[in-house]
C-alpha positions in Angstrom: -3.6 -12.7 -11.7 -7.1 -11.3 -10.9 -8.7 -11.1 -7.5 -11.5 -11.6 -8.3 -13.6 -11.0 -4.7 -12.3 -6.9 -6.1 -14.8 -4.4 -5.1 -15.8 -6.8 -1.8 -12.5 -7.4 -0.5 -10.5 -4.1 -1.9 -12.7 -1.1 0.3 -14.0 -3.1 3.0 -11.4 -1.1 5.3 -12.8 2.3 3.0 -16.1 1.9 3.2 -16.9 1.8 7.7 -14.8 5.5 7.8 -11.2 4.5 8.1 -9.3 6.8 6.0 -5.1 5.6 5.5 -4.3 8.8 7.7 -5.9 7.5 10.6 -4.0 4.3 10.8 -0.8 4.2 13.5 2.1 4.2 10.5 4.6 3.0 12.9 3.2 1.0 15.5 2.7 -2.7 16.1 -0.2 -4.4 14.3 -2.8 -3.5 15.7 -5.0 -6.3 18.0 -7.7 -6.3 15.3 -5.4 -7.9 13.1 -3.4 -9.6 15.7 -6.9 -12.3 15.5 -5.1 -13.8 12.2 -1.5 -15.7 12.1 1.3 -13.0 11.4 2.0 -11.9 7.8 4.3 -14.8 6.1 6.4 -11.7 5.3 6.9 -9.5 8.5 7.5 -6.5 6.3 4.3 -6.2 5.3 3.4 -6.6 9.0 2.9 -2.9 10.3 2.0 0.3 7.8 4.7 1.4 5.6 6.3 4.1 3.5 7.0 4.1 -0.2 8.5 6.3 -2.5 9.3 6.1 -6.1 9.0 6.0 -9.7 6.0 4.3 -11.7 8.2 5.0 -15.4 8.2 8.5 -15.3 5.9 9.5 -12.8 7.5 10.3 -9.1 4.7 8.4 -6.5 4.3 8.1 -2.8 2.2 5.0 -1.5 1.2 3.6 2.2 0.6 -0.2 3.1 -0.7 -1.6 6.0 -2.0 -5.3 6.3 -6.1 -5.9 5.9 -7.4 -6.9 9.1 -9.9 -9.4 6.6 -7.3 -11.3 4.9 -4.0 -12.8 6.3 -1.0 -11.9 4.0 -3.4 -9.2 1.9 -2.6 -5.2 2.1 -4.4 -2.7 1.3 -3.9 0.8 1.1 -2.9 3.6 -1.6 -0.7 6.2 -3.3 -1.0 9.3 -5.1 1.0 10.4 -8.3 3.4 13.8 -8.0 2.1 16.7 -9.4 -1.1 15.5 -9.6 -0.6 14.4 -13.3 -2.7 11.5 -12.6 -6.4 11.3 -10.7 -5.6 14.8 -9.7 -3.5 14.3 -7.2 -6.2 12.2 -5.6 -5.8 9.2 -3.8 -5.7 5.4 -5.5 -6.7 3.0 -3.7 -4.7 -0.6 -3.4 -5.6 -4.0 -2.0 -3.9 -7.1 -3.1 -2.0 -10.2 -1.6 2.0 -10.5 -0.4 3.1 -14.0 -1.3 7.1 -14.9 0.0 8.8 -11.8 -1.0 6.0 -11.1 -4.2 3.6 -8.4 -3.7 0.7 -8.5 -6.2 -1.9 -5.7 -6.5 -5.4 -4.2 -8.2 -6.4 -0.5 -7.9 -8.6 1.6 -8.6 -8.9 5.9 -9.3 -13.0 5.4 -8.4 -13.1 3.0 -5.8 -15.5 1.1 -7.6 -13.8 -0.1 -10.9 -10.0 -1.8 -11.4 -7.6 0.5 -12.9 -4.5 -0.8 -13.1 -2.9 -3.9 -12.0 0.5 -4.2 -9.4 3.1 -6.9 -9.7 6.1 -7.0 -7.9 8.9 -8.5 -5.4 10.4 -7.4 -2.7 14.3 -7.3 -2.8 15.6 -5.9 0.5 14.2 -2.3 1.3 13.1 -2.2 -2.1 9.9 -3.3 -4.7 10.4 -3.6 -8.1 8.3 -4.6 -10.6 5.9 -4.2 -13.7 1.7 -1.9 -13.5 0.0 -2.2 -15.9 -3.3 -0.8 -17.3 -6.4 -3.2 -16.6 -7.2 -2.9 -19.9 -3.4 -4.0 -20.5 -2.1 -1.6 -22.7 -0.1 0.5 -20.8 2.9 -1.3 -18.8 5.1 0.8 -17.3 8.4 -0.5 -14.3 7.9 0.9 -10.7 10.5 1.3 -8.0 9.4 1.3 -4.7 11.8 2.3 -1.7 11.0 2.5 2.0 11.0 5.6 3.7 12.2 4.9 7.2 9.7 5.4 9.5 9.3 9.2 11.1 10.6 9.4 14.6 8.8 10.2 17.5 9.5 12.9 19.3 10.4 13.1 23.0 9.8 15.7 25.5 12.7 16.9 26.4 13.5 18.4 30.2 14.5 22.4 30.7 16.6 22.5 33.6 16.7 25.7 35.8 
C-alpha cells in the first residue's frame, strides 16, 4: 500500500518549522491533536521513542501522532554510525490500523525512499522495510524505550 498524498501529508508538520525535538515526548496528546477523536490504538497517541535494528543497522526512531489526521503518525529515524544518509534524520509518515503500522520514509524531504510495514505486539514492532524501488528488503525490530523520568527538585533541610 502506498500513501498517494505523501508530499502533502508527510511534511506538513515539518514545513511549519516544527521539529521532532520541539515536541513533548512524555506528555499527553496536545490540544491540537484533541480536535479529532482519539487514536484507535492509544499506544501511538503520544510521542514515543524506539530503538532497534533494521537488517544489520542499529536505528533510533521517534514517532508522534499527526495533528491533521486521525490514526496517523509522523516522525523520523537515524541510522547509528551514519551508515545511511550520513547520520541525518530520515523522515517518516504513515497510518495506524489496529496493531498494524504502515509508513513511508523520505531521506530528502521530497521523494519517497522506503516503506515500513509492521505489527505491534506488546512494546515491540516487527516487520519489513523495503526500498522504494523494491530491490532491497530488510526485517526490522523496534523496541519501545521507557519514557524519560521527570526530575523533581529535592528539598534540603537545614
